[in-house]
N, C-alpha and C positions, 0 to 999 in steps of 0.2 A: 356496593363496589368504590373503591377505592378514588376521589376526589384528584385529578393532575393537578400539581405544581407546578408554576412557570419551573424551578428546579429539576422536572421531571421530561419536561419538556426537550425531542431533542435539539431545538433554533435554540433554549438558554445553552445547553451545552456546548454547543457549536459554536457559537459569541465568546464562550467565557475561553474555551479553545486557542481561539484565534485570537484573542487577549495576547491568553501568553507566545502567543505561535510572532507577537507584531513583538515581542517583548516587555511586557509587562511581568511582573513576578506572580510567582504561583501562587504565596504568603496573601500578596498587597490584596490581587481577582477575590480571593478564596472571603477574606474577610468583607471586600467590599460586595460581592455578593450572596452569603452568607450560604459557603458551602465548605464542607472538609478538604483539610490538603486531596486526601485520597480518593475524592471521590472527583476532583476535577482532574487528580492523574491519572487517574481511572479512562473519564472522559479522551483527555489526550493519548492516551494507547489506544483507545476505540478508535479513534478518528484514523490516526497510523495505519489502525487493520483495515479501517473502512467498514465500521459494525458498527457503527455508533446508532441506536435507538430511542427514544423515550418510553415513558413510564409502559413496558414490557412491553416494547416493539409495535404497540398499537395504534394506530390511527384514532385517535377523539376525535371527534362531530362537533363542530358548536352546538350545537341543539344537546349535547351529550354533557358538555361543559356546563353548560346553561341550569339542565338538568338537576347535573351535582351539586351544583350552586343552588341551587332555587331547596333542595332536600336536606342541603347544609343548612341552611340558612329556617328552612320551617323545623329541625330538629332544634336550634339554636332560640329559636320561638318558643315554642312549648315547652323548656326551660323556665326560659324566662315566664313564663305565666305558672308555672308549676309552684318558681320562688314565689310569686306574688299571692298565689291562692294562700300557701304554708303562711305568709308573713301575715297579711290577712286574718289567716283566723288564730295566728297567735295572738294579736293585738285585739284580736274581739274578746275577745276572753279574758285579758284585762280589762275590759272595759264591763261588761259585763259583774 
């Protein structure tokens, strides 16, 4: 399951579009928020048509977000552990 990012949420996109409607420049907002120009323009068009939805248009519960975050952290820790094991084995080989 894809982990939703802040840029995927409908609220984030709505806030970015509101800033454009308030008169701020699209390029400036995109640089500040880390979005591409086209993504923001698509969001503006979607708001105008009344069809803006978040990641896949599905509501993600806080429990699902926490589970996703913990799975990602678990994967990261497993990778770090593997690196440490390989490093230890490498240096142990040099000592003997």
